PLY file of the C-alpha trace (Angstrom):
ply
format ascii 1.0
element vertex 448
property float x
property float y
property float z
element edge 447
property int vertex1
property int vertex2
end_header
-19.30 10.90 -66.78
-22.44 11.59 -68.81
-23.92 9.15 -71.35
-26.28 10.32 -74.10
-28.04 7.29 -75.61
-29.98 7.72 -78.86
-33.10 5.80 -79.96
-32.40 2.42 -81.55
-33.84 3.54 -84.90
-31.92 6.83 -85.01
-30.13 7.42 -88.34
-26.58 8.76 -88.54
-25.53 10.18 -91.87
-23.56 12.77 -93.78
-24.47 15.26 -96.48
-23.12 16.87 -99.66
-24.45 18.74 -102.71
-23.92 18.05 -106.41
-22.23 21.28 -107.53
-19.98 21.29 -104.50
-18.44 17.84 -105.07
-19.25 16.32 -108.47
-17.16 18.32 -110.95
-17.48 16.98 -114.52
-19.38 20.17 -115.21
-19.64 19.63 -118.98
-19.47 15.83 -119.25
-22.07 13.37 -120.49
-24.48 16.01 -121.70
-24.71 18.09 -118.52
-26.02 21.58 -119.14
-24.76 24.82 -117.64
-26.11 25.90 -114.24
-26.38 29.35 -112.70
-23.49 28.42 -110.43
-21.31 27.64 -113.43
-22.11 31.10 -114.78
-21.75 32.86 -111.42
-18.46 31.21 -110.44
-16.92 32.08 -113.81
-17.90 35.73 -113.40
-14.89 37.70 -112.06
-15.29 38.88 -108.49
-18.21 36.66 -107.53
-16.31 33.80 -105.85
-13.18 34.16 -103.72
-9.94 33.47 -105.56
-11.87 32.96 -108.79
-12.69 29.39 -107.72
-15.38 27.34 -109.47
-16.97 23.90 -109.35
-15.67 22.61 -112.68
-13.67 19.84 -110.96
-14.53 20.26 -107.25
-13.86 16.88 -105.56
-14.31 14.99 -108.85
-16.89 12.78 -107.13
-18.59 12.18 -110.49
-15.67 9.90 -111.29
-14.69 8.95 -107.72
-18.10 8.14 -106.25
-17.17 4.52 -105.50
-14.18 5.68 -103.48
-16.38 8.16 -101.60
-19.03 5.53 -100.89
-16.31 3.21 -99.58
-15.42 5.96 -97.12
-19.10 6.25 -96.14
-19.18 2.54 -95.41
-16.00 2.82 -93.34
-17.55 5.77 -91.49
-20.50 3.56 -90.56
-23.29 5.89 -91.63
-26.63 4.40 -92.62
-27.98 7.32 -94.65
-26.42 9.75 -97.10
-27.98 13.02 -98.15
-26.94 14.11 -101.62
-28.41 16.35 -104.30
-29.08 15.76 -107.97
-27.77 18.20 -110.56
-30.90 19.40 -112.36
-28.93 20.32 -115.54
-27.50 16.80 -115.61
-31.04 15.47 -115.99
-32.50 18.28 -118.12
-29.65 20.27 -119.72
-32.15 22.92 -120.87
-34.19 22.73 -117.68
-37.11 21.00 -119.39
-37.93 19.08 -122.56
-35.65 16.20 -123.50
-34.18 14.18 -120.66
-30.44 13.41 -120.62
-30.25 9.63 -120.28
-26.55 9.72 -119.44
-27.33 11.86 -116.41
-30.02 9.49 -115.20
-27.67 6.56 -115.75
-25.01 8.16 -113.54
-27.41 8.59 -110.65
-28.68 5.02 -111.08
-25.11 3.73 -110.76
-24.53 6.01 -107.79
-27.71 5.03 -105.92
-27.14 1.33 -106.66
-23.67 1.60 -105.13
-25.12 3.23 -102.01
-27.72 0.50 -101.62
-25.13 -2.22 -102.21
-23.20 -0.81 -99.25
-26.23 -0.65 -96.96
-26.59 3.14 -97.12
-30.02 4.70 -97.59
-30.12 7.46 -100.23
-31.68 10.71 -98.99
-32.12 12.77 -102.14
-32.37 16.56 -102.46
-33.90 17.67 -105.75
-32.81 21.31 -105.65
-29.59 22.44 -104.01
-29.28 25.72 -105.93
-27.96 24.62 -109.35
-30.76 25.97 -111.54
-30.19 25.28 -115.26
-28.86 28.44 -116.88
-31.31 27.96 -119.74
-34.17 28.57 -117.28
-32.38 31.54 -115.74
-32.20 33.02 -119.24
-36.03 32.90 -119.24
-36.24 34.72 -115.90
-35.24 31.93 -113.54
-37.33 31.56 -110.40
-38.89 34.95 -111.11
-40.71 33.21 -113.97
-43.72 31.29 -112.73
-43.15 28.66 -115.44
-39.95 27.53 -113.69
-42.09 25.87 -111.00
-43.71 23.76 -113.72
-40.30 22.84 -115.16
-39.26 21.76 -111.65
-42.37 19.59 -111.44
-41.38 17.81 -114.68
-37.86 17.25 -113.37
-39.16 15.99 -110.00
-41.64 13.63 -111.66
-38.85 12.18 -113.79
-36.75 11.50 -110.70
-39.67 10.02 -108.73
-40.54 7.63 -111.55
-36.96 6.63 -112.36
-35.98 5.93 -108.77
-39.22 4.51 -107.41
-38.31 1.69 -105.05
-34.69 2.84 -104.79
-35.01 6.29 -103.19
-37.61 6.56 -100.43
-36.55 9.85 -98.83
-36.90 13.05 -100.86
-36.21 16.71 -100.10
-37.68 19.18 -102.58
-35.67 22.30 -101.70
-32.52 22.93 -99.72
-32.37 26.24 -97.83
-34.85 28.20 -99.96
-33.89 31.37 -98.03
-30.44 31.15 -99.62
-31.71 30.62 -103.17
-34.20 33.49 -102.76
-33.03 36.21 -100.37
-29.29 35.53 -100.10
-29.09 35.16 -103.88
-31.53 37.82 -105.10
-31.73 40.42 -102.31
-28.30 40.29 -100.68
-26.55 39.28 -103.92
-24.09 36.87 -102.27
-25.01 33.72 -104.20
-26.00 32.99 -107.80
-27.48 34.70 -109.71
-26.29 37.62 -107.55
-29.08 40.23 -107.69
-30.02 42.88 -105.10
-33.76 43.37 -105.45
-36.18 42.72 -102.58
-39.26 42.27 -104.77
-37.36 39.84 -106.96
-36.29 37.85 -103.90
-39.88 37.71 -102.57
-41.06 36.54 -106.02
-38.37 33.86 -106.12
-39.26 32.63 -102.63
-42.91 32.34 -103.59
-42.19 30.46 -106.82
-39.80 28.12 -105.02
-42.65 27.24 -102.67
-44.97 26.75 -105.64
-42.41 24.37 -107.13
-42.22 22.51 -103.82
-46.01 22.21 -103.69
-46.26 21.01 -107.30
-43.69 18.29 -106.64
-45.26 17.12 -103.36
-48.73 17.00 -104.88
-47.48 14.97 -107.83
-45.64 12.60 -105.47
-48.87 11.99 -103.56
-51.01 11.58 -106.67
-48.71 8.87 -108.03
-48.67 7.01 -104.71
-44.93 6.45 -104.47
-43.58 4.43 -101.57
-41.57 6.87 -99.50
-41.48 10.22 -97.73
-41.05 13.77 -98.94
-40.23 17.02 -97.15
-38.31 20.29 -97.32
-35.09 21.52 -95.66
-34.99 25.22 -94.74
-32.08 26.69 -92.80
-32.56 28.26 -89.40
-30.30 30.77 -87.70
-31.58 31.13 -84.17
-31.64 34.61 -82.63
-31.51 35.71 -78.98
-32.65 39.18 -77.81
-29.91 41.26 -76.26
-32.33 42.51 -73.59
-35.76 41.49 -72.40
-37.35 44.47 -74.14
-40.26 43.80 -76.47
-38.40 45.54 -79.30
-35.39 43.23 -79.01
-37.67 40.20 -78.82
-39.56 41.39 -81.90
-36.47 41.78 -84.09
-35.29 38.32 -83.08
-38.62 36.78 -83.98
-38.46 38.48 -87.37
-34.95 37.10 -87.93
-36.06 33.56 -87.14
-39.15 33.85 -89.31
-37.16 35.13 -92.28
-35.27 31.85 -92.79
-37.73 29.41 -91.22
-41.38 30.44 -90.85
-41.52 32.28 -94.20
-41.12 28.88 -95.86
-42.97 26.65 -93.39
-46.03 28.77 -92.53
-47.39 28.63 -96.11
-46.95 24.84 -96.12
-48.65 24.35 -92.74
-51.08 27.25 -92.50
-51.51 28.51 -96.06
-50.26 32.02 -95.26
-47.10 34.07 -94.87
-46.01 35.45 -91.47
-47.79 38.75 -90.88
-44.84 40.56 -89.27
-42.63 39.79 -92.28
-45.29 40.91 -94.73
-45.17 44.26 -92.95
-41.37 44.41 -93.16
-41.36 43.64 -96.87
-44.19 46.07 -97.51
-42.04 48.76 -95.88
-39.36 47.83 -98.42
-41.85 48.08 -101.28
-42.31 44.36 -101.84
-45.05 41.77 -101.39
-45.66 38.21 -102.62
-47.46 37.92 -105.95
-49.98 35.33 -104.79
-52.23 34.18 -107.62
-55.51 32.26 -107.16
-54.73 28.65 -106.24
-51.11 29.31 -105.23
-51.53 28.75 -101.52
-53.56 25.61 -102.13
-50.68 24.30 -104.25
-48.10 25.18 -101.60
-50.12 23.80 -98.69
-49.35 20.12 -99.27
-48.74 17.89 -96.25
-45.06 16.95 -95.82
-43.79 13.77 -94.15
-40.90 15.45 -92.35
-39.05 18.73 -91.91
-35.35 18.88 -92.60
-33.45 21.51 -90.66
-30.02 22.95 -91.42
-28.48 24.56 -88.34
-25.03 26.08 -87.90
-25.13 29.08 -85.61
-27.16 31.58 -83.60
-26.97 35.33 -83.11
-27.67 37.94 -80.45
-29.66 40.92 -81.79
-31.09 44.19 -80.62
-33.44 46.81 -82.00
-31.58 49.36 -84.17
-34.08 51.56 -86.01
-32.94 52.52 -89.50
-29.95 50.16 -89.47
-31.45 47.96 -92.18
-34.78 46.74 -93.50
-35.35 44.78 -90.30
-34.32 47.60 -87.91
-31.96 45.26 -86.10
-28.29 44.83 -85.27
-26.36 41.60 -84.80
-23.95 41.99 -81.89
-20.45 40.59 -81.60
-20.57 39.01 -78.16
-16.98 37.79 -78.26
-18.00 34.14 -78.59
-15.66 31.59 -80.14
-16.17 31.28 -83.88
-15.56 28.72 -86.57
-13.09 29.61 -89.31
-15.83 30.96 -91.54
-16.66 33.45 -88.77
-19.90 31.98 -87.40
-20.38 32.12 -83.61
-20.52 28.80 -81.77
-23.89 28.39 -80.07
-25.19 24.85 -79.74
-28.07 25.84 -77.44
-29.69 27.48 -80.44
-30.13 24.04 -81.99
-32.12 22.86 -78.96
-34.23 26.01 -78.96
-34.93 25.85 -82.69
-35.99 22.20 -82.48
-38.32 22.98 -79.57
-39.74 25.94 -81.48
-40.41 23.81 -84.57
-42.08 21.08 -82.55
-44.30 23.50 -80.68
-45.36 25.47 -83.74
-45.73 22.79 -86.42
-46.74 19.79 -84.37
-45.47 16.26 -84.05
-43.86 16.09 -87.49
-40.63 14.05 -87.74
-37.51 16.22 -88.00
-34.14 15.40 -89.52
-31.05 17.49 -88.94
-30.14 17.61 -92.62
-27.03 19.76 -92.11
-24.89 20.62 -89.12
-21.15 21.04 -88.99
-18.22 23.37 -88.57
-15.76 25.11 -90.86
-12.37 24.24 -89.39
-9.48 24.81 -91.77
-6.91 22.44 -90.27
-4.47 20.94 -92.77
-2.71 17.55 -92.63
0.37 17.26 -90.44
2.34 14.05 -90.88
-0.60 12.58 -92.74
-3.19 13.38 -90.06
-5.73 16.17 -89.61
-6.23 16.76 -85.88
-9.44 18.84 -86.10
-10.23 18.81 -82.40
-12.29 22.01 -82.70
-14.67 20.28 -85.14
-15.05 17.36 -82.72
-15.85 19.82 -79.93
-18.45 21.57 -82.12
-20.10 18.29 -83.13
-20.17 17.00 -79.56
-21.89 20.12 -78.26
-24.50 20.21 -81.03
-25.26 16.51 -80.88
-25.82 16.78 -77.13
-28.18 19.72 -77.75
-30.05 17.55 -80.26
-30.22 14.74 -77.69
-31.63 17.23 -75.19
-34.43 18.07 -77.63
-35.16 14.38 -78.21
-35.31 13.87 -74.44
-37.78 16.75 -74.33
-40.13 14.99 -76.73
-39.04 16.46 -80.08
-39.24 13.69 -82.74
-35.76 14.07 -84.26
-35.17 10.97 -86.40
-31.72 11.46 -87.85
-28.61 13.62 -88.09
-26.57 14.33 -91.21
-23.20 15.91 -90.62
-22.09 18.59 -93.08
-20.02 17.58 -94.79
-18.62 14.22 -95.80
-15.90 15.95 -97.84
-14.18 19.30 -97.96
-15.70 20.90 -101.04
-16.52 24.01 -103.07
-18.05 26.27 -100.44
-20.09 28.45 -102.78
-19.03 32.13 -102.71
-16.17 31.22 -100.34
-14.60 28.93 -102.96
-12.19 26.31 -101.65
-10.92 28.34 -98.72
-13.41 26.99 -96.16
-13.33 23.34 -95.11
-16.35 21.61 -93.56
-15.49 17.97 -94.31
-14.91 14.93 -92.18
-12.52 14.01 -95.00
-9.78 16.37 -96.12
-9.46 16.85 -99.88
-6.23 18.00 -101.49
-7.66 20.02 -104.37
-4.49 19.61 -106.46
-4.24 15.82 -106.26
-7.83 15.08 -105.07
-6.39 12.77 -102.41
-8.81 12.06 -99.58
-7.58 11.94 -95.97
-10.04 11.11 -93.15
-9.71 13.57 -90.28
-9.77 12.81 -86.57
-13.41 13.96 -86.61
-14.10 11.15 -89.10
-12.97 8.55 -86.56
-14.82 10.31 -83.73
-18.05 10.29 -85.76
-17.41 6.69 -86.80
-17.43 5.67 -83.13
-20.64 7.61 -82.50
-22.42 6.01 -85.46
-21.33 2.54 -84.34
-22.24 2.93 -80.65
-25.33 5.13 -81.03
-24.39 6.95 -77.85
-22.04 9.74 -76.82
-20.00 9.90 -73.63
-18.54 13.00 -71.97
-16.11 12.82 -69.06
0 1
1 2
2 3
3 4
4 5
5 6
6 7
7 8
8 9
9 10
10 11
11 12
12 13
13 14
14 15
15 16
16 17
17 18
18 19
19 20
20 21
21 22
22 23
23 24
24 25
25 26
26 27
27 28
28 29
29 30
30 31
31 32
32 33
33 34
34 35
35 36
36 37
37 38
38 39
39 40
40 41
41 42
42 43
43 44
44 45
45 46
46 47
47 48
48 49
49 50
50 51
51 52
52 53
53 54
54 55
55 56
56 57
57 58
58 59
59 60
60 61
61 62
62 63
63 64
64 65
65 66
66 67
67 68
68 69
69 70
70 71
71 72
72 73
73 74
74 75
75 76
76 77
77 78
78 79
79 80
80 81
81 82
82 83
83 84
84 85
85 86
86 87
87 88
88 89
89 90
90 91
91 92
92 93
93 94
94 95
95 96
96 97
97 98
98 99
99 100
100 101
101 102
102 103
103 104
104 105
105 106
106 107
107 108
108 109
109 110
110 111
111 112
112 113
113 114
114 115
115 116
116 117
117 118
118 119
119 120
120 121
121 122
122 123
123 124
124 125
125 126
126 127
127 128
128 129
129 130
130 131
131 132
132 133
133 134
134 135
135 136
136 137
137 138
138 139
139 140
140 141
141 142
142 143
143 144
144 145
145 146
146 147
147 148
148 149
149 150
150 151
151 152
152 153
153 154
154 155
155 156
156 157
157 158
158 159
159 160
160 161
161 162
162 163
163 164
164 165
165 166
166 167
167 168
168 169
169 170
170 171
171 172
172 173
173 174
174 175
175 176
176 177
177 178
178 179
179 180
180 181
181 182
182 183
183 184
184 185
185 186
186 187
187 188
188 189
189 190
190 191
191 192
192 193
193 194
194 195
195 196
196 197
197 198
198 199
199 200
200 201
201 202
202 203
203 204
204 205
205 206
206 207
207 208
208 209
209 210
210 211
211 212
212 213
213 214
214 215
215 216
216 217
217 218
218 219
219 220
220 221
221 222
222 223
223 224
224 225
225 226
226 227
227 228
228 229
229 230
230 231
231 232
232 233
233 234
234 235
235 236
236 237
237 238
238 239
239 240
240 241
241 242
242 243
243 244
244 245
245 246
246 247
247 248
248 249
249 250
250 251
251 252
252 253
253 254
254 255
255 256
256 257
257 258
258 259
259 260
260 261
261 262
262 263
263 264
264 265
265 266
266 267
267 268
268 269
269 270
270 271
271 272
272 273
273 274
274 275
275 276
276 277
277 278
278 279
279 280
280 281
281 282
282 283
283 284
284 285
285 286
286 287
287 288
288 289
289 290
290 291
291 292
292 293
293 294
294 295
295 296
296 297
297 298
298 299
299 300
300 301
301 302
302 303
303 304
304 305
305 306
306 307
307 308
308 309
309 310
310 311
311 312
312 313
313 314
314 315
315 316
316 317
317 318
318 319
319 320
320 321
321 322
322 323
323 324
324 325
325 326
326 327
327 328
328 329
329 330
330 331
331 332
332 333
333 334
334 335
335 336
336 337
337 338
338 339
339 340
340 341
341 342
342 343
343 344
344 345
345 346
346 347
347 348
348 349
349 350
350 351
351 352
352 353
353 354
354 355
355 356
356 357
357 358
358 359
359 360
360 361
361 362
362 363
363 364
364 365
365 366
366 367
367 368
368 369
369 370
370 371
371 372
372 373
373 374
374 375
375 376
376 377
377 378
378 379
379 380
380 381
381 382
382 383
383 384
384 385
385 386
386 387
387 388
388 389
389 390
390 391
391 392
392 393
393 394
394 395
395 396
396 397
397 398
398 399
399 400
400 401
401 402
402 403
403 404
404 405
405 406
406 407
407 408
408 409
409 410
410 411
411 412
412 413
413 414
414 415
415 416
416 417
417 418
418 419
419 420
420 421
421 422
422 423
423 424
424 425
425 426
426 427
427 428
428 429
429 430
430 431
431 432
432 433
433 434
434 435
435 436
436 437
437 438
438 439
439 440
440 441
441 442
442 443
443 444
444 445
445 446
446 447
């Protein structure tokens, strides 16, 4: 028997995002977001699904918080819908939107759950997209106004802030690969968007510091670890580029005031480079209090000249996969945490997302998602290994509390600890819910 004991101050939590669970897409003055537009465009989301209703958490938040309390988590990572606060992206604030989040945060606090707030989880107001979106440098200033409103309104209530969730997705996946909203395929556009997202992050962090708010602020990129197929320098190089694309491209400017040189060369080969204006890197290079990391999977890659922009190939090694098709590799979480600690120093790290898509349905009122439990166990042990190796990981937020709208996959992929019947909106805790409940209560994990 092996026992994995976590530090006494370790925080166990769960995570969601506004567009994926709230619904109420046009209620109480909420404006349209790019995801509302994208999901209503034929062919963009599987089965024509959209987030108009989602889990209806806008109306059922008290029920969902009651489940959080039963689960035993002490922190909950959620995102705010920008167009609920500023329907046009800037200008006049929507007081009904602010009032909703006040009621929501108050309910969390009443139940002993710390709010961990993400300001941008991809739902850009459509009004700003109509002006060029993140390709328009003014959008970073609109984000600053929105962030300042949230900081001021929730001072004393929310003490953990994330500026951006997975900026690689809202830049490259959305504007180069075309998979997510707004769905473009333009490398220069994607590089511009990534740069302006970082400018927005820097503007918000600087404002937070200048106003002296009591709390902490950071950013949450996603990392997909990569292993070289052979020990050749070419295979190692393509793996380093893959890691840097999602991780270092967004952290190096914050920590070192520059973009990774090897990626600059890759993008230059594709005819693109960041449009860095005087003062931009100074704005971006604001000290953060923590790094949030979203980890799901790893890949094995080898050098394949001409295969794509990166001259690499991801290999199918025959590993077990989750139902969304991502290989199971928990060791990559340990390696990515070690990498972050070694490169960026002794900064606190939170696992802000980690979980598995397992599409088990209820049988006799129960969801026996043993494969999700196995996934969580392996990854949490890998996280414990990193902690034991000196990496300052302070908390873990399972993705996700609820089955929800899984972006371009629609409602066909289930990540939740709680099953949601999308016709009736009935919630059913899964076996993984009760497994995680025990972990959160005991603060240790046992394997036979």
